[in-house]
Every structure is written in C-alpha cells, then in structure tokens.
C-alpha positions as CSV (number, residue, x, y, z in Angstrom):
1,M,-57.6,-8.3,-35.5
2,R,-55.0,-9.5,-32.6
3,K,-54.1,-9.1,-29.5
4,I,-51.3,-6.0,-28.3
5,N,-48.1,-8.9,-27.0
6,I,-47.7,-6.5,-23.5
7,V,-44.8,-7.5,-21.1
8,L,-44.6,-6.8,-17.3
9,W,-41.4,-5.0,-16.3
10,G,-41.6,-5.3,-12.4
11,I,-43.1,-7.5,-10.6
12,G,-43.9,-6.2,-7.3
13,Q,-47.0,-6.2,-4.6
14,H,-48.6,-3.7,-6.9
15,S,-47.9,-5.2,-10.4
16,V,-49.3,-8.5,-8.6
17,K,-52.2,-6.7,-7.3
18,K,-53.4,-4.2,-9.3
19,I,-51.5,-4.8,-12.8
20,L,-51.4,-8.0,-14.0
21,P,-55.4,-8.8,-13.3
22,A,-56.1,-5.9,-15.4
23,I,-53.6,-7.1,-18.1
24,T,-55.2,-10.6,-18.1
25,N,-59.0,-9.3,-18.4
26,C,-58.3,-6.7,-21.1
27,K,-59.7,-8.5,-24.6
28,S,-56.9,-6.6,-26.4
29,L,-54.0,-7.4,-24.5
30,N,-52.0,-10.7,-24.6
31,L,-49.8,-11.1,-22.0
32,Y,-46.5,-12.2,-23.9
33,G,-44.2,-12.3,-20.4
34,L,-42.9,-11.0,-17.6
35,F,-39.2,-9.7,-16.1
36,S,-38.2,-9.1,-13.0
37,R,-34.7,-9.3,-11.1
38,N,-36.6,-11.0,-8.3
39,K,-35.8,-14.8,-10.6
40,K,-38.0,-16.4,-7.5
41,V,-41.0,-14.4,-8.0
42,L,-40.9,-14.5,-11.8
43,N,-40.6,-18.1,-12.2
44,K,-43.9,-18.6,-9.8
45,N,-45.7,-16.1,-11.7
46,K,-44.8,-17.7,-15.0
47,K,-45.9,-20.9,-13.6
48,K,-49.0,-19.2,-12.9
49,F,-49.7,-17.4,-16.0
50,K,-47.9,-18.9,-18.3
51,C,-46.0,-16.9,-20.4
52,K,-42.2,-16.2,-21.0
53,I,-39.4,-14.7,-19.1
54,W,-36.7,-13.8,-19.8
55,P,-33.2,-13.8,-18.3
56,N,-31.9,-10.0,-18.9
57,P,-33.5,-6.9,-20.0
58,D,-31.2,-7.0,-23.0
59,Q,-32.6,-10.6,-24.5
60,M,-36.2,-9.6,-23.6
61,L,-36.5,-6.3,-25.5
62,K,-34.9,-8.2,-28.8
63,D,-37.6,-10.1,-28.6
64,S,-39.0,-9.0,-32.2
65,N,-42.8,-10.5,-30.6
66,I,-43.4,-7.7,-28.1
67,D,-45.7,-4.8,-29.0
68,V,-45.3,-2.7,-24.9
69,V,-43.4,-2.7,-22.0
70,Y,-45.3,-1.7,-18.8
71,L,-42.8,-0.6,-16.7
72,S,-43.4,-1.1,-13.1
73,T,-39.9,-0.7,-11.1
74,P,-39.1,2.3,-9.1
75,I,-39.4,5.5,-9.7
76,G,-35.2,6.3,-9.9
77,L,-35.0,3.5,-12.5
78,H,-37.7,4.3,-15.5
79,F,-35.1,7.0,-16.7
80,E,-32.6,4.4,-17.9
81,Q,-35.0,1.2,-18.0
82,A,-37.3,3.2,-20.5
83,K,-34.5,4.8,-22.6
84,K,-33.3,1.2,-23.5
85,I,-37.3,0.3,-23.8
86,L,-37.8,3.2,-26.5
87,S,-34.1,1.9,-27.8
88,F,-35.2,-1.6,-29.2
89,N,-38.8,0.3,-30.3
90,K,-41.6,-1.2,-28.1
91,H,-43.9,1.3,-26.7
92,I,-43.9,1.9,-23.5
93,W,-46.4,2.3,-20.7
94,I,-45.1,3.4,-17.4
95,E,-45.9,3.7,-13.7
96,K,-46.3,7.4,-11.9
97,S,-44.0,9.1,-11.7
98,L,-42.4,8.7,-15.4
99,A,-39.7,9.6,-14.1
100,R,-37.5,12.2,-11.5
101,N,-37.4,14.8,-13.2
102,Y,-38.5,17.1,-16.2
103,K,-35.2,17.1,-17.9
104,E,-35.3,13.3,-17.4
105,V,-39.2,13.5,-19.5
106,S,-38.2,15.5,-21.4
107,Q,-35.9,12.9,-23.3
108,L,-37.9,10.8,-23.0
109,I,-40.5,12.2,-25.0
110,A,-38.3,13.5,-27.7
111,L,-36.6,9.9,-28.2
112,A,-40.5,8.0,-28.4
113,K,-41.2,10.7,-31.0
114,R,-38.2,10.1,-32.7
115,K,-39.4,6.5,-32.3
116,K,-42.8,7.1,-33.1
117,K,-44.2,4.9,-29.6
118,A,-46.5,5.9,-27.3
119,I,-45.1,6.9,-23.7
120,C,-48.0,6.8,-21.1
121,E,-47.9,7.3,-17.7
122,A,-50.2,5.5,-15.4
123,F,-52.8,7.7,-13.5
124,M,-55.5,5.4,-13.5
125,Y,-58.4,7.1,-11.2
126,S,-58.6,9.7,-14.4
127,Y,-60.0,6.7,-16.3
128,H,-63.0,6.2,-13.3
129,P,-66.3,7.4,-13.8
130,Q,-65.8,9.5,-10.7
131,F,-63.4,11.7,-11.8
132,I,-65.3,11.7,-15.4
133,Y,-68.6,12.8,-13.8
134,L,-67.0,15.2,-11.3
135,K,-64.5,17.0,-14.4
136,D,-67.9,16.8,-16.3
137,M,-70.1,19.0,-13.6
138,L,-67.4,21.4,-13.3
139,N,-66.9,22.2,-17.2
140,K,-70.8,22.6,-17.0
141,K,-70.2,24.7,-14.0
142,S,-72.9,22.8,-11.8
143,I,-71.8,24.6,-8.3
144,G,-71.3,27.7,-10.2
145,N,-67.7,29.3,-10.7
146,I,-65.1,27.3,-8.8
147,K,-63.4,29.5,-5.8
148,K,-61.2,26.8,-4.0
149,V,-60.2,23.0,-4.4
150,E,-58.8,21.1,-1.8
151,I,-56.7,17.6,-2.2
152,Y,-55.0,15.2,0.0
153,F,-53.4,12.3,-0.1
154,G,-51.2,10.3,2.5
155,F,-50.9,7.5,3.9
156,P,-49.0,5.7,7.2
157,H,-45.3,5.1,6.7
158,L,-44.1,2.0,4.9
159,K,-41.2,-0.6,6.3
160,K,-37.7,1.6,6.7
161,N,-36.2,-0.8,3.6
162,N,-38.9,0.8,0.8
163,W,-37.1,2.1,-2.1
164,R,-39.2,4.9,-1.3
165,Y,-37.1,6.2,1.0
166,N,-34.1,6.2,-0.7
167,N,-33.5,9.9,-2.3
168,K,-32.3,7.7,-6.1
169,L,-35.4,6.1,-6.2
170,G,-38.3,7.1,-4.8
171,G,-40.0,10.2,-2.5
172,A,-43.3,11.4,-1.6
173,I,-43.5,13.4,-4.1
174,L,-43.0,11.9,-7.1
175,D,-45.0,8.7,-5.4
176,N,-48.2,9.9,-3.9
177,G,-47.6,13.7,-4.2
178,C,-47.9,13.7,-8.2
179,Y,-51.7,12.3,-7.9
180,P,-52.9,15.6,-6.8
181,V,-50.9,17.5,-9.2
182,S,-52.3,15.6,-11.6
183,A,-55.5,16.0,-11.1
184,I,-55.4,20.0,-11.1
185,L,-53.6,19.6,-14.5
186,K,-57.0,17.3,-15.9
187,L,-59.4,19.2,-14.3
188,F,-58.6,22.6,-14.9
189,S,-54.8,23.8,-17.3
190,N,-51.6,24.9,-17.0
191,Q,-52.1,28.1,-16.3
192,I,-51.0,27.9,-13.0
193,K,-49.1,30.0,-9.9
194,I,-47.8,28.8,-7.2
195,I,-47.9,30.8,-4.4
196,Y,-46.3,28.9,-1.5
197,K,-44.7,26.0,-1.2
198,N,-43.3,23.5,1.6
199,I,-41.3,20.6,1.5
200,N,-40.4,18.1,4.2
201,I,-36.8,16.5,3.6
202,N,-35.1,14.1,6.2
203,K,-31.9,13.9,6.8
204,N,-31.6,11.0,4.2
205,K,-32.5,13.6,1.9
206,V,-35.8,12.2,0.9
207,D,-39.1,14.1,0.7
208,L,-41.0,12.9,3.2
209,D,-44.9,15.2,2.7
210,G,-45.6,18.4,1.1
211,L,-47.7,20.9,0.6
212,A,-48.8,23.8,-2.1
213,L,-50.9,26.8,-2.5
214,L,-51.4,27.4,-6.1
215,K,-53.6,29.9,-7.9
216,I,-55.6,28.1,-11.4
217,Q,-56.7,30.6,-13.9
218,K,-55.3,33.4,-11.9
219,K,-58.4,33.3,-9.6
220,I,-59.1,29.8,-8.2
221,F,-57.3,28.9,-5.0
222,C,-56.0,25.5,-4.6
223,Y,-54.3,23.7,-1.5
224,I,-52.3,20.7,-1.7
225,N,-50.9,18.1,0.8
226,W,-49.6,14.7,0.9
227,G,-46.9,12.8,2.2
228,F,-46.5,9.6,4.3
229,G,-46.8,8.8,7.7
230,Y,-50.1,10.3,7.5
231,A,-53.6,8.9,8.6
232,Y,-55.0,7.4,5.2
233,R,-56.7,10.2,3.7
234,N,-57.4,10.4,-0.1
235,E,-60.0,13.6,-1.1
236,I,-61.0,16.0,-2.7
237,I,-63.4,19.2,-2.1
238,V,-64.5,21.9,-4.5
239,W,-66.2,24.7,-3.3
240,G,-68.3,26.7,-5.6
241,E,-70.6,30.1,-5.6
242,K,-73.5,28.0,-5.8
243,G,-72.2,24.6,-3.9
244,K,-69.9,22.2,-2.8
245,L,-68.5,18.5,-4.4
246,Y,-66.7,16.0,-2.1
247,A,-65.5,12.9,-3.2
248,D,-63.1,9.8,-1.4
249,N,-61.4,7.2,-2.3
250,F,-60.6,9.8,-5.5
251,F,-57.1,7.8,-6.2
252,S,-57.0,4.7,-5.0
253,K,-60.4,3.0,-4.9
254,P,-61.1,-1.1,-4.5
255,N,-62.6,-2.5,-7.1
256,N,-65.1,-3.9,-5.1
257,V,-66.4,-0.9,-4.1
258,N,-69.0,1.7,-5.5
259,S,-67.5,5.4,-5.5
260,K,-69.4,8.4,-4.7
261,I,-69.4,11.4,-5.2
262,F,-71.3,14.0,-2.4
263,I,-72.8,16.9,-3.9
264,T,-74.3,19.9,-1.6
265,K,-76.6,22.8,-2.7
266,N,-79.0,24.6,-0.8
267,F,-77.9,23.3,2.6
268,K,-79.3,19.9,1.0
269,T,-76.6,17.2,0.1
270,S,-77.1,14.4,-2.6
271,I,-75.2,11.3,-3.2
272,K,-74.1,10.5,-7.0
273,K,-73.1,6.7,-7.1
274,F,-71.1,5.3,-9.6
275,P,-71.3,1.3,-10.2
276,K,-67.8,-0.7,-9.6
277,A,-65.1,-0.3,-11.9
278,N,-61.6,-1.7,-12.4
279,H,-59.7,1.6,-13.3
280,F,-56.9,0.2,-14.4
281,E,-58.7,-2.0,-16.8
282,L,-60.3,1.1,-18.1
283,M,-56.9,3.4,-18.0
284,L,-55.1,0.1,-20.2
285,N,-58.2,0.5,-22.8
286,N,-57.4,3.8,-23.5
287,F,-53.4,3.3,-23.6
288,V,-54.2,0.3,-26.4
289,Y,-55.4,3.4,-28.6
290,T,-51.7,5.1,-28.5
291,I,-50.0,2.1,-30.0
292,N,-51.6,2.9,-33.6
293,D,-53.1,6.7,-33.3
294,N,-50.7,9.4,-33.9
295,K,-53.5,12.1,-31.9
296,F,-53.6,9.7,-29.4
297,R,-49.8,9.4,-29.0
298,K,-49.3,13.5,-28.8
299,K,-51.6,14.1,-26.1
300,H,-50.0,11.5,-23.9
301,Y,-46.5,13.1,-24.6
302,E,-48.1,16.7,-23.9
303,L,-49.7,14.9,-20.1
304,C,-45.9,13.9,-19.2
305,L,-44.4,17.3,-20.1
306,E,-47.1,19.4,-18.1
307,Q,-47.2,16.8,-14.9
308,S,-43.4,16.8,-14.9
309,Y,-42.6,20.2,-15.1
310,L,-45.5,21.4,-12.3
311,I,-44.3,18.7,-9.9
312,S,-40.2,20.2,-11.1
313,K,-41.7,23.8,-10.2
314,I,-42.8,22.5,-7.0
315,K,-40.5,20.7,-5.6
316,N,-37.1,22.6,-6.8
317,G,-38.8,26.3,-7.9
C-alpha cells in the first residue's frame, strides 16, 4: 500500500516544531509538499525536507498527486481555505479550532460529506496514552461516580502582534478554551447544560480569557477556565465518590517527558506513569483511517459539530 501524500499549508513555529516532525515520522505518510505565503520560510523548508512547493494555493490544489492537506494557518482563515481544499477534492486535517463558529463548521462538514472527504480537527492530546487511560478509569468508575471536574488551560500573554489578538482571526476560546471543551465532550457526552459563563473581551473585541460552569448528565458539575495572560496551567482534576484523579500537562506535553496521573484513594496517592509518546504522531496515525473508512469519517464529522456547537453556546449564548 502506497504512502498517503500530504501537504502542509502554513509553516509557523507550531508547524515547524510539532507537525512537520510528526508527519516525517509517520510511516503511512509522505510529506509531498509545503505551502506558505512566507516565501523565505517556504524555500528554507523546501531545501530541508526536499519536497514540492507552489506559487499559490490553486496551483497546489490542482496537483492530482495530493491526497490530504494539513491546514495550520490562523483560525479566521480556516473557513475559506478549507472550502477551497474540499472543492478540489482533497481530504483535510485541520488545526483547532476548525472554524470561527458553528455556522462555518456546519457548512464545511456538509461540503465534506458531499465530496466524501475526511475532515479532522487536530486535538492531539486525546490520542495520548494518558488521556486514554484516564477515560478508561472514568468508564470503569474506578473512583466511583463522578461529582466534579475542573479543567484549566492558560498561559502568559504572547507578543502583541500575534494573530490570536486579532478578533477576525483568533481569540482565547477558539485557541485554548477549545481544549477543555473538547475534553468534556470526549470524556463524558454532549448532554451538557451551561450554568454560568463569563468571557473577558478587550477594547479590540478580542476574548482574552473565560470560564464556564457546566452540568453534565444532570449530575456532574464541571468548571473550566482558560485564557491568555495567566501563569502557565494545563491540568485536569476529577473528583469522585471514592477518590480523585489529577493529571498535569494534560493537553500540551513534551515528547521527552513521562506523563503521569495521580490517583488518590483512602488518603493514599499512587502515580501511574506513561512511556514517552508523540501525541501528534499518534493523532496522524488515527487520521489516516479516515481516508478510506466511512465510519471513521462520520465519527470525525460528529466530533467537529459537537465541539463547535458547545463553543458557540459558551461564547455567544
């Protein structure tokens, strides 16, 4: 079976540090080409990875050898770029958040269905052994019925000219608030009621941080907090009838660090350690199945819609 030809569209720091190494290490993928508006960066990486480049998106997408495009550009550009990619009959794997709102995501999913193409949102953490183990513990009720969940994901302010501070391109809930929302949906269900929410919006109409109190399955309270301008925090706490689970580095984790879950029962804490793993590689290996498997594609369609719907409800009411 031949390798899947993939093109990376968008070559920022995240792509260079995380996505390109994962693609090149994924045995089922072939880095066929790169595209970016930054010609200097594009030519530099063309030499490094010895792959194709194109002068514009249309020229790239006309290449019949391309199977899938991984889109790693600012969120506000995703909708139009993803529509173009799908219109050229390419599968698309796309950085979170998939688009700016539920309306845009719904349109993209509808187009992907018509074209019979995959569309996947890149929440890499959910493919890591740490997440899979924690979810299994909850399913087995290892700490009894769950009473409360707390999730935090925040970090210091970025440079003022970063695209995330442009209200047409980014914002905190679409950039890092989407992670706690994703975790709730993946760990529990979409039976979620919003009890309270508070979004901090600056004078430039950019949401900088936020919090929400949710009620899941009519019995589990969940508090999520995210944003820019915080001391770094990236963790989940699950409090049950018979114990507590705590995981640090829950969403973003270095490849060279052993992840952990702290399990507290009967006043004693044990530590479950996990081997070093690249969750970007694990994610891409999962996405590969969506190319030829309709069930996998359908699953990802549903995940994208649920994610966008809940974010839109929290952000806009």
